[in-house]
C-alpha positions in Angstrom: 128.2 169.6 141.3 131.2 168.0 139.5 130.3 164.6 137.5 133.4 162.7 136.6 133.0 161.1 133.1 135.0 159.4 130.2 134.5 160.8 126.6 133.1 157.4 125.1 130.0 155.9 124.7 130.1 153.5 127.7 130.2 156.5 130.0 127.6 158.3 127.8 125.0 155.3 128.6 126.1 155.1 132.2 125.2 158.8 133.0 121.7 158.5 130.3 120.9 155.6 132.8 121.9 157.5 135.8 119.7 160.4 134.5 116.7 158.3 133.9 116.6 157.2 137.3 116.6 160.6 138.7 114.1 161.8 136.3 111.8 158.9 137.4 112.3 159.2 140.9 111.7 163.3 140.8 107.8 163.0 140.5 107.7 160.3 143.2 109.6 162.5 145.5 107.9 165.3 144.8 104.5 163.9 145.7 106.2 162.2 149.0 107.2 165.9 149.8 103.4 167.4 149.3 101.8 164.7 151.2 104.6 165.2 154.2 103.8 168.8 154.1 99.9 168.0 154.3 100.4 165.7 157.3 102.7 168.0 159.2 100.2 170.6 159.0 97.4 167.9 160.0 99.3 166.7 163.3 99.9 170.4 164.1 96.4 171.4 163.9 95.6 168.3 165.9 98.2 169.4 168.2 96.9 172.9 168.5 93.3 171.8 169.0 94.4 169.5 171.9 96.3 172.6 173.1 93.1 174.8 173.1 90.9 171.9 174.2 93.0 171.6 177.6 93.0 175.3 178.0 89.3 175.5 177.9 89.0 172.6 180.2 91.7 174.1 182.8 89.6 177.7 182.4 86.3 175.7 183.0 87.6 174.0 186.6 89.2 177.5 187.7 86.6 178.2 190.3 87.1 174.8 191.8 90.8 175.8 192.6 90.1 175.9 196.5 88.6 172.2 196.1 91.8 171.4 194.2 93.9 172.4 197.2 92.4 169.3 199.2 92.8 167.1 196.4 95.3 164.3 196.9 97.5 164.1 193.2 98.8 160.7 194.5 95.5 159.1 194.2 95.9 158.8 190.3 99.1 158.2 187.9 99.5 157.2 184.4 100.7 153.3 184.7 100.9 153.0 180.9 100.9 154.9 177.5 99.4 152.3 174.7 100.5 153.4 171.0 101.3 151.4 168.1 104.1 152.4 164.9 102.0 153.9 161.7 103.4 154.7 158.3 102.8 158.0 157.1 104.5 158.4 153.5 106.8 156.0 154.2 107.6 157.4 157.6 107.1 155.4 161.0 105.2 157.6 163.6 104.0 156.6 167.0 99.8 156.6 167.1 98.3 156.5 170.9 96.3 153.8 171.1 95.3 154.5 174.6 96.2 155.6 178.3 96.2 153.2 181.6 95.6 155.0 184.5 96.4 153.7 188.1 93.9 154.6 190.6 94.7 154.2 194.1 92.3 153.3 196.4 90.6 155.8 198.8 88.2 155.8 201.7 84.7 157.0 200.4 83.8 158.1 203.9 87.2 160.0 204.6 87.5 161.7 201.5 85.2 164.6 199.9 81.9 163.3 197.7 83.4 165.2 194.7 86.9 163.3 194.4 85.8 160.6 192.1 84.7 163.6 189.7 88.2 164.9 190.4 89.6 161.5 189.1 87.7 161.6 186.3 88.6 165.1 185.4 92.4 164.6 185.8 92.3 161.6 183.5 90.4 163.4 180.8 93.3 166.6 181.6 96.2 164.0 181.0 94.5 162.2 178.1 94.3 165.4 176.4 97.7 166.5 177.3 99.2 163.2 176.5 97.2 163.4 172.6 98.9 166.9 172.2 102.3 165.3 173.1 101.9 162.7 170.4 100.9 165.1 167.9 103.5 167.3 168.3 106.2 164.2 168.0 104.3 163.0 165.0 104.5 166.6 163.6 108.3 166.5 164.2 109.1 163.3 162.7 106.9 164.1 159.8 108.7 167.5 159.4 112.0 165.9 159.6 111.4 163.6 156.7 109.8 166.5 154.7 112.7 168.4 155.0 115.1 165.5 153.9 112.7 164.9 151.1 113.1 168.5 149.9 116.4 168.5 150.2 116.7 165.6 147.9 114.1 166.9 145.4 116.3 170.1 145.4 119.2 167.9 144.8 118.2 166.0 141.8 116.0 168.9 140.5 118.6 171.7 140.7 121.8 170.0 141.0 122.4 166.6 139.5 119.7 166.3 136.8 121.4 169.6 135.0 124.6 168.4 135.8 123.7 164.9 134.1 122.6 166.6 131.0 125.5 168.9 130.6 127.9 165.9 131.1 125.7 163.9 128.4 125.9 167.0 126.1 129.9 167.2 126.3 130.0 163.9 125.4 127.8 163.8 122.7 129.6 166.9 121.0 133.0 165.4 121.8 131.9 162.1 119.9 130.3 164.2 117.2 133.3 166.3 116.8 135.6 163.2 117.0 133.0 161.7 114.2 133.4 164.5 111.9 137.3 164.6 112.2 137.5 161.0 111.3 135.1 161.7 108.4 137.2 164.5 107.5 140.6 162.7 107.7 139.1 159.9 105.4 138.0 162.5 103.0 141.6 163.9 102.8 143.1 160.5 102.6 140.5 159.6 99.7 141.5 163.0 98.0 145.3 161.9 98.6 144.9 158.7 97.2 143.2 159.7 94.2 145.3 162.5 93.5 148.5 159.9 93.7 146.0 157.3 91.5 146.1 160.2 88.7 150.0 161.3 88.9 150.4 157.4 88.4 148.0 157.2 85.5 
């Protein structure tokens, strides 16, 4: 990254200020990145756990496959998914608060007695599947934020901070050279004046 600057003390002060800002921000960004990395892993593990739980439950109900053919899936529907936003490492993510199901009335006398259990089973399976989706979405949002934070850490650490340090060094060397030249010029002028003074005497 090429930084545009002038060879003077004002530019040196500004570059020093920009460098300090980045050096102070870098540890915070690194902490945020590691916190996001941990949260992404937690969300992924939770989603995997819900997926495994769903697979176990489904496997447990496989012996009832013939009964499910009789079941009317229109008896139950997801009416509303309740969620709130929560900030994790400064990133807003959705958190499931609950699922509201709409149960349609059915005749207890004309339907099989196990329908009530079937509705409870479907609610449980739907709840697990919705939780899994929430954890996947949380993981996706946190991972996007982690990638951006990683890019910023790399930009600061590998590009901007070294570029500012190099620019500051160049300005310092230039100002030192300028000062040395000025001192050398003053010495030459003094020697000439001293030589001229000796000739006059």
